[in-house]
N, C-alpha and C positions, 0 to 999 in steps of 0.2 A: 841507415838506408832511409834514406826521404820517400815517405809513401803521397801519395797525391791522386787527385781524380777531378778529371774537367767532365763541366756537365755541361750540355748547349740546349737547347730549343728554339724551334722555329716558331714565331707569333705571328700571326695575318694582321697587324698594324704597322705604320710606319715607324722607323726610327725614333723622330722625337716624341710623337705619342708614348711610345714602348718604355723608354727614359723617364718621361714626367707620371706616366702610373706607378713604375718600381718605387720611384722618390716616395710616391702616394701612398704608397700598398702596406706599410707595417699595419694600420688600424685595422685593415680591409681582411690581414692572414692572423693578427692578434689583436682581438677585440679590446683586450686591454691597456695597447698601446699609448703611450700618452709622448709627444713631442716634447722635447727638452728645451731651454734657452739657448743651449746651444747648437740646436737642429739634429739632435742624436734623439733617437726613441728608446724609451726605457719599457718593459713588456715582462711578463710573468711567463715562465715555463717548466716543463716536469723537474729540471734541474735547480730550479732557483730565479732570480730577479736577471736579467740581461737587459745590455745595452747594443744598441745597432747605429754607427756612426757612419755617413755616409763621405768619401772623399769625390766628389762627383764633376767631370767636367764635361759637358754637353757636347760641345762641338765636336769633343775627340769622340765620343761614347764610353767615356770611363764612368762607371759605376761602383769601382773599388768602397771596401766598407771594413771598418773594423766590428766586429761582433764580441761582444765579450758577457760568458756568464760566471755563474759561481764554481765553473770547473776549470773552465780553461778560456786562450783568447783567439779569435782567428781573425789575420789578415787575410780578407779575401781579395782579388784580381775579379772583376767583373765587366764587361763590354756588351753594349749592345752595338752591333753591327749590321747595315743596311745590304737587303737583300730585295729592290725591287722596292713594292707594296707591301715587304714583309721586312721582319726584322730577325736576327740571328742574335739569343742573350747566351754568353757564353761566362760563366765560372770554375775557375779551377781552388777546389780546397787541399791545403795542406796540412798533413798529420801533424795537429801538436804533440812534442814530445810525453806529454804527460799524459796523452789517450792511449791505452793497449789499441792493440789494431782490431781485437773484438768492437770495443768502443768506440773507434773510428768507423768500421763497416755500420755497426748501427746509428750513427749519426749522419751517414751518407744516404741511409735509409729515408730517414728522417727530412732529409734535403731534398731528397727527391720527391715527395710526397709535397713539399713545401713549393716546389717549380713545378710540380704540376698545378697547384690550387693557383699559385703565380701567374702563369697563364692562363687560365680560365678568367680569372680576374680580368688581366689588360685585356684578352680578348671581347670582353662584355664593356667594358667601359669607353 
């Protein structure tokens, strides 16, 4: 059976601002993040080196991305949806087969912290 988790957050910023802030957020979240020639970001994690590549379409609010670290890779659908002067950011994480349920649960805790930090960064920018 496939396990997944959808996480959403409300952000007190307009959709276009949220979209741009997320694209620019890697070095604000991971201080050693560097942008590569192909537009992806490289940085270190507790599990080794990682790479993040956005597949974006601003007019549709699509910020899907591919995240790859030394243990696994994740195709992550992400959307930024307008809600008046605010926005809703939604991601769905699907457990890779290589991870155990406990490892997946641990990663979800890490992603919740990352999402909280991302919200603070977006609302301050």
